[in-house]
N, C-alpha and C positions, 0 to 999 in steps of 0.2 A: 302567759309562758312563751317562751321564743321558740320560734322553729329551729331546725338543726342548721347552723352556720349563720344563724342570724345574730346580729351585734345589738344588744340591748344598749340604748342610749342611758347616759348617767350625767348626774348634774355636774358642771362645772366645780371646780375647787373655788376657793377664794382668790387665789393668785390669777386664776384663767380668767374669772369676772373682770377683776381690776384690770388685767391686760388687755381685754377687749374693750373695756370702757375708755382706756386711754387711747387706743388705736382709733376707736370712732371718734373720739373728741379732737384727735389730731389730724385726722383724715377729712373730715367733713368741711372744715373751712377753706381746704384746698380748692375742692371744686367750686364752692361758692365764689371764692375771689377770682378763679380763672373765669367762671361764666359771667360774673357781673362786672368786673374790672379789666379783663384783658379782650375775652372774645367779642363781648358786645359791642365797644367802642371799634375794634378792628371791623367787626361785620357792618357796622353803621358808616365807618369811613371810608373802607377800601372794597368792599363787596358790592355795594349799591352804587349807582351813578351819582347819587347827590346825598348827603347826610341826613336829610329830611325823609327822602325815599328809603335810606337804609333803617331809620328809626322805625317807619311804618311798617317794613317787611319783618324788622326784628319783633314789634308789637303783634304782627298777625303769627308769627312762629310760636311765640310763647302762649298766645290764646290758643292756637290750635292743640299745642302740647298739653296745655292744662285740660282742655275739652277731652282729649284722648285718654289723660290720665284717669279723670272723672268718670268716663265711660268703661274703660277697660280695667278699672281697678278691682271691681266686684268679681268680674268674670275671671281674671287671672287669680285673684284670692281664692275663689272656689275651686279651681282647678288646682292650687296650691295645698288646700286643704284636703282634697281628696287623694 
């Protein structure tokens, strides 16, 4: 039973589910392309002093980000579930 003024969630209709799937399908490749083929070469070529140094820094950045995601995901997941 809902409290006064509380909105009960309802399941999306078929069109809503299809629309969300199409949005997600079209949206995800954009970030993958930008991160992989645009930002990474820019970072390695122009931000660091040499391309080899830029690739090393990019690798360190990705490793740190992956470790943070692995460590913090359970914490943030439990917060979201609460």
